[in-house]
C-alpha positions as CSV (number, residue, x, y, z in Angstrom):
1,M,65.4,336.4,220.0
2,S,63.6,333.9,222.0
3,I,66.3,331.6,223.5
4,I,65.3,327.8,224.9
5,E,67.3,326.0,226.8
6,V,68.2,322.1,225.9
7,K,68.7,319.7,229.4
8,V,69.5,316.4,230.3
9,P,66.1,314.5,230.6
10,Q,65.1,313.2,234.0
11,L,67.5,310.3,234.8
12,S,65.9,307.3,236.6
13,E,66.7,307.2,240.4
14,S,69.4,304.9,240.1
15,V,71.4,307.0,237.8
16,S,73.7,309.7,239.7
17,E,75.1,311.4,236.1
18,A,75.7,310.8,232.4
19,T,78.2,311.2,229.9
20,L,77.6,313.3,226.8
21,L,79.0,311.2,223.8
22,T,78.4,313.3,220.3
23,W,76.9,316.4,219.3
24,H,75.3,316.0,215.9
25,K,75.1,320.0,215.4
26,K,77.6,322.4,215.4
27,V,76.9,326.2,217.0
28,G,75.6,328.5,214.4
29,E,73.8,325.1,212.5
30,A,70.1,325.1,212.1
31,V,67.9,322.3,214.1
32,K,64.4,320.8,213.4
33,E,61.9,320.1,216.6
34,D,62.9,316.3,217.9
35,E,65.9,316.4,215.3
36,N,68.4,314.4,217.4
37,L,71.0,317.0,219.0
38,I,73.3,314.7,221.3
39,D,74.0,310.8,222.4
40,I,74.0,310.3,226.4
41,E,75.2,307.5,227.8
42,T,73.9,306.4,231.0
43,D,75.1,303.0,233.0
44,K,72.1,301.5,231.7
45,V,71.4,303.0,228.0
46,V,72.4,305.5,225.4
47,L,70.0,308.1,225.2
48,E,69.0,310.3,222.5
49,L,68.3,314.2,223.1
50,P,65.8,315.7,220.8
51,A,65.2,319.6,219.9
52,P,62.8,320.6,222.0
53,Q,61.8,323.5,218.9
54,S,62.7,324.3,216.1
55,G,66.0,327.1,215.5
56,V,69.7,327.7,215.7
57,L,71.9,326.0,218.1
58,I,73.7,329.3,219.5
59,K,75.8,327.9,222.3
60,I,76.4,324.5,223.6
61,I,77.4,324.4,227.2
62,K,79.0,321.1,227.6
63,G,80.9,319.1,225.0
64,D,81.6,315.6,223.8
65,G,82.7,313.6,226.9
66,E,82.4,315.5,229.9
67,K,80.1,314.4,232.9
68,V,76.4,315.9,233.3
69,G,73.6,315.5,235.2
70,S,69.4,315.1,235.3
71,E,67.9,318.7,234.2
72,E,71.4,320.0,233.6
73,L,71.8,323.1,230.9
74,I,74.1,322.4,228.0
75,A,72.7,324.1,225.2
76,Q,70.7,326.9,223.9
77,I,68.6,327.3,220.9
78,D,67.5,330.6,219.4
79,T,63.7,329.5,217.9
80,A,63.7,333.0,216.1
81,A,67.0,333.2,214.3
82,V,68.2,331.9,211.0
83,A,71.2,329.5,210.3
84,A,74.4,331.4,208.7
85,K,74.9,330.4,204.9
86,P,77.7,327.5,204.8
87,A,81.4,328.4,205.2
88,A,83.2,327.4,201.9
89,P,85.0,323.7,202.5
90,Q,87.9,323.8,204.1
91,A,90.9,322.3,202.7
92,A,91.6,319.6,205.5
93,A,89.0,317.7,207.0
94,G,90.7,316.9,210.1
95,A,90.2,320.5,210.8
96,A,87.1,320.5,212.9
97,V,87.8,318.1,215.5
98,P,86.5,318.3,218.9
99,P,88.4,318.9,221.8
100,S,88.0,315.4,223.2
101,V,88.3,313.8,219.8
102,R,91.6,315.8,219.8
103,K,93.0,314.2,223.4
104,L,91.9,310.6,221.9
105,A,94.0,311.3,219.0
106,R,97.2,312.6,221.0
107,E,97.3,309.7,223.0
108,H,97.5,307.3,220.6
109,E,100.1,309.4,218.5
110,I,97.5,310.0,215.5
111,D,97.6,312.5,213.2
112,A,93.9,314.2,213.9
113,G,94.4,316.9,211.0
114,S,95.0,313.7,208.2
115,L,92.0,312.3,208.9
116,Q,89.3,311.6,206.4
117,G,86.1,313.2,208.4
118,S,82.8,311.5,208.3
119,G,80.7,313.3,210.4
120,R,78.7,316.3,209.7
121,S,80.6,318.8,207.0
122,G,84.0,316.3,207.3
123,R,84.1,316.4,211.1
124,V,86.7,314.2,212.3
125,T,84.8,312.0,214.7
126,K,85.8,309.9,217.9
127,E,84.9,306.7,215.3
128,D,87.6,308.1,213.0
129,V,90.3,308.1,215.4
130,L,89.2,304.8,217.0
131,N,89.5,303.5,212.8
132,A,92.6,304.8,212.7
133,M,93.9,303.2,215.8
134,Q,92.5,299.6,214.8
135,Q,94.7,300.1,211.2
136,V,97.7,300.9,213.0
137,S,97.9,298.4,216.1
138,Q,96.2,295.6,213.9
139,V,95.2,293.9,217.1
140,E,92.1,295.9,218.1
141,V,89.0,293.3,218.2
142,P,85.7,295.3,218.4
143,V,83.5,294.2,221.3
144,N,81.3,290.7,221.3
145,R,82.8,289.8,217.8
146,V,84.6,287.1,216.7
147,P,87.5,288.1,214.9
148,Q,87.3,287.1,211.0
149,A,90.9,286.8,210.4
150,M,94.2,286.3,212.6
151,P,95.4,289.9,212.4
152,A,98.6,290.7,210.6
153,I,102.2,289.8,212.0
154,A,103.9,292.2,213.7
155,P,107.3,293.4,213.5
156,S,109.3,290.8,215.0
157,G,109.5,291.8,218.8
158,S,107.0,293.8,219.0
159,R,104.6,293.1,222.2
160,P,101.5,295.7,221.0
161,E,99.0,296.8,223.9
162,Q,95.8,298.9,224.0
163,R,94.5,300.3,227.1
164,V,90.4,301.6,226.7
165,A,88.7,302.9,229.2
166,M,85.2,300.9,230.4
167,T,82.1,303.0,229.2
168,R,79.3,303.4,231.4
169,I,77.5,300.6,231.1
170,R,80.2,298.4,230.8
171,Q,81.2,299.7,234.5
172,R,77.5,299.7,235.5
173,I,78.0,295.6,234.6
174,A,80.6,294.8,236.2
175,E,79.6,296.7,239.2
176,R,75.9,294.7,239.4
177,L,77.7,291.8,238.6
178,L,79.8,291.9,241.4
179,Q,77.3,293.0,243.8
180,S,75.2,289.6,242.8
181,Q,78.0,287.7,243.7
182,E,78.8,289.5,246.9
183,N,75.3,289.7,248.3
184,A,73.8,286.7,247.2
185,A,74.0,283.0,247.7
186,I,73.9,281.9,244.2
187,L,73.7,278.5,243.5
188,T,73.1,276.4,240.3
189,T,70.7,273.5,239.7
190,F,70.3,271.8,236.2
191,N,68.0,269.8,234.0
192,E,68.2,268.5,230.9
193,V,64.5,269.0,228.2
194,N,63.9,267.0,224.8
195,M,62.7,270.0,222.6
196,Q,61.2,267.9,219.8
197,P,57.7,268.9,220.9
198,V,58.3,272.2,220.5
199,I,60.6,271.7,218.2
200,D,57.6,269.6,216.2
201,L,55.0,272.1,216.9
202,R,56.8,275.2,215.7
203,N,57.5,273.5,212.3
204,R,53.7,273.0,212.2
205,Y,52.4,276.6,212.5
206,K,55.4,278.8,212.0
207,D,54.4,279.9,208.6
208,A,50.7,280.3,209.6
209,F,52.1,282.0,212.8
210,E,54.3,284.7,210.4
211,K,51.7,285.3,208.3
212,K,49.2,286.3,210.8
213,H,51.1,288.1,213.1
214,G,53.6,289.6,211.0
215,V,56.9,288.1,213.1
216,K,58.7,284.8,213.1
217,L,57.8,282.1,215.9
218,G,61.2,281.4,217.6
219,F,62.0,279.3,221.0
220,S,62.2,282.3,223.3
221,S,58.7,282.9,223.6
222,F,58.0,279.2,224.6
223,F,60.6,279.6,227.6
224,V,59.2,282.7,228.3
225,K,55.7,281.4,228.4
226,A,57.6,277.8,230.4
227,A,59.0,280.0,233.0
228,V,56.1,282.2,233.9
229,L,54.2,279.1,234.5
230,A,56.6,277.8,236.7
231,L,57.0,281.1,238.4
232,Q,52.7,280.8,239.2
233,K,53.7,277.7,241.0
234,F,56.7,278.8,242.8
235,P,56.0,282.4,243.6
236,I,59.3,282.3,245.7
237,V,61.5,282.4,242.5
238,N,59.5,285.1,241.1
239,A,60.0,286.9,244.8
240,S,63.2,289.4,245.9
241,V,65.4,290.3,248.8
242,D,65.0,293.4,250.6
243,G,67.2,293.3,253.8
244,T,65.8,290.9,255.9
245,D,62.2,291.2,254.1
246,I,61.6,289.2,251.1
247,I,59.0,290.6,248.4
248,Y,56.3,288.6,246.8
249,H,55.5,290.0,243.3
250,G,51.7,289.3,241.8
251,Y,53.1,290.3,238.7
252,F,55.6,288.8,236.2
253,D,58.5,291.1,234.5
254,I,60.6,288.8,232.8
255,G,63.5,290.5,231.7
256,M,65.7,289.4,228.5
257,A,69.3,289.3,228.5
258,I,70.4,291.2,225.0
259,G,74.2,291.2,224.0
260,S,74.8,294.1,221.9
261,E,77.6,296.2,220.9
262,R,77.8,298.5,223.7
263,G,77.2,295.5,226.6
264,L,74.7,293.1,227.8
265,V,71.1,294.6,228.6
266,V,68.2,293.0,230.1
267,P,64.8,294.8,228.7
268,I,62.0,294.1,230.5
269,I,58.8,291.9,229.1
270,R,56.1,293.4,231.2
271,D,53.3,291.7,232.1
272,A,54.4,288.2,230.5
273,D,51.7,286.0,232.0
274,K,48.8,288.1,230.3
275,L,51.0,287.9,226.6
276,S,50.7,285.6,224.1
277,L,53.1,284.1,222.0
278,S,53.3,286.7,219.0
279,D,53.2,289.5,221.5
280,I,56.1,288.1,223.5
281,E,57.9,287.2,220.0
282,K,57.4,290.8,218.8
283,Q,58.6,292.5,222.2
284,I,62.0,290.7,222.0
285,A,62.1,291.2,218.2
286,D,61.6,295.1,218.9
287,F,64.2,294.7,222.3
288,G,67.1,293.0,220.0
289,A,66.9,295.5,217.2
290,R,66.7,298.4,219.5
291,A,69.6,297.2,221.5
292,K,72.0,297.0,218.5
293,V,71.9,300.8,218.0
294,G,71.2,302.0,221.6
295,K,67.4,303.2,221.6
296,L,66.2,301.1,224.3
297,T,64.9,303.5,226.8
298,M,65.6,303.4,230.9
299,E,62.6,302.3,231.9
300,E,62.0,299.4,229.0
301,L,65.8,298.2,231.3
302,T,64.6,298.8,234.9
303,G,62.6,296.5,237.4
304,G,61.9,292.6,236.6
305,T,60.8,290.1,238.5
306,F,62.9,287.3,236.9
307,S,65.8,286.8,234.1
308,V,66.2,284.8,230.9
309,S,69.3,284.2,229.7
310,N,70.0,282.6,226.2
311,G,73.7,281.7,225.6
312,G,72.4,279.0,223.4
313,V,72.3,281.3,220.5
314,F,75.8,282.1,220.4
315,G,76.4,278.2,221.2
316,S,77.0,278.1,225.1
317,M,76.1,274.4,225.9
318,L,76.3,274.8,229.7
319,S,76.9,277.9,231.6
320,T,76.0,279.2,235.5
321,P,74.2,282.5,234.9
322,I,74.6,285.3,237.3
323,I,71.3,286.9,238.7
324,N,70.3,290.2,238.3
325,P,70.2,291.8,241.4
326,P,67.6,292.3,243.3
327,Q,65.7,289.1,241.4
328,A,66.2,286.0,243.7
329,A,66.8,284.1,240.4
330,I,67.3,283.4,236.8
331,L,67.0,280.9,233.6
332,G,69.9,280.1,231.6
333,I,69.4,278.3,227.9
334,H,71.6,276.8,225.9
335,A,72.3,275.2,222.5
336,T,70.1,272.4,221.3
337,K,71.9,269.8,220.1
338,D,71.1,266.4,219.0
339,R,72.5,263.4,222.1
340,A,71.7,259.9,222.5
341,V,69.8,259.2,225.3
342,V,67.8,256.5,226.8
343,E,64.3,256.2,226.5
344,N,62.1,253.2,227.6
345,G,65.6,250.9,228.0
346,Q,66.3,252.3,224.2
347,I,69.1,254.7,223.0
348,V,67.6,257.1,220.6
349,I,68.6,260.7,219.2
350,R,66.4,263.9,220.8
351,P,67.7,267.0,220.3
352,M,68.4,267.7,223.9
353,N,69.1,271.4,225.7
354,Y,70.5,271.7,229.1
355,L,68.7,274.4,231.1
356,A,70.3,275.8,234.7
357,V,69.0,278.1,237.5
358,S,71.0,280.5,239.4
359,Y,68.8,281.3,242.4
360,D,69.5,282.9,245.7
361,H,70.0,280.2,248.8
362,R,69.0,282.6,250.9
363,I,65.1,282.6,250.1
364,I,64.9,279.6,247.8
365,D,65.7,276.0,248.7
366,G,66.9,273.5,246.8
367,R,63.8,271.3,246.5
368,E,61.9,274.7,245.4
369,A,64.4,275.5,242.7
370,V,64.6,271.8,241.6
371,L,60.8,271.3,241.4
372,F,60.7,275.1,239.6
373,L,63.7,273.8,237.1
374,G,61.3,270.3,236.5
375,T,58.0,272.4,236.0
376,I,59.7,274.5,232.8
377,K,61.0,271.1,231.4
378,E,58.0,269.5,231.6
379,A,56.1,272.6,230.1
380,L,58.3,272.7,227.0
381,E,58.2,268.7,226.8
382,F,54.5,268.8,226.8
383,P,54.1,272.6,225.0
384,G,50.6,271.6,224.4
385,R,48.9,271.1,227.2
386,A,51.1,274.7,228.5
387,L,49.3,276.7,226.2
388,L,46.3,275.2,226.6
389,D,46.3,275.4,230.7
390,L,46.0,272.2,231.5
């Protein structure tokens, strides 16, 4: 017998504990090296824990839903063992139900034994119970999704409610937003930008761009490039506050706010000033895809000197974004809409976008904030000049 230990990976300094979500293997089953054993949720990201070596899972020390810390032992694998032959299928799929799933089912008066399990070997999972709860209540709406239809009419006099515990990520989001508002003097300034030059440039080169770089030319890379240009001109906006000190960052790590099923995440585009438009587009596309399935790493979500939030993708016309501490400012982008504007004394139709910069008034004065946003506006209205470094 050759026993190896399965431990929680080293968490970042700002993460004290994590929650075990769902074991994908049962005791006695064979595992392959690098095969995902269990999902681990921290207040920043959901991680996969791969098997360190191939063998048989002989012991699970910490089960679904339990709290764990860095380097904590949660299971054991015998690398010399051979997996037992699978038992005959059980008559009822619901017979294999983890304790945490049974508890959830009991709390909501769901008969776990009657459910058709979607997990391995017909195992009933947490998702199966949640789906059953949704069918019963007919009022649950998935996070960050717009309901496709009104729920069925509840019985007369019925006023259904459902209490659901916040996930660690949602709790952390709440804490950080409150921290930002409590510890910073947040003020927001606005401007509008004519997006026609960027639209024309994109339409002109998007096919050639995609053919050469293998990624679509979107608008986000233009906003990131414009933000970096403005940050280089106004370094105080790229700074952060530490007690009574101001830390000026000599690099430009831009956080891109992305809405996911698990909540808002802000992965970081490192050294954005050194990246091309195609490099930025590739990173944004990769972040977006992996955020949907919880594959972002803690390193990718840590740090950042400035953030960009694009509520325009959801149709937002105007908002006041909240600073991501300890950063000192954040750029809010909104939906581009055709609007009547005055140019040279004439009313014309232009695709306009309202930009917002929320900033920490403790270190950034109104003058710097207004000029900073004006620099972004100029870079977007004259994109050729910005891209050619003129």
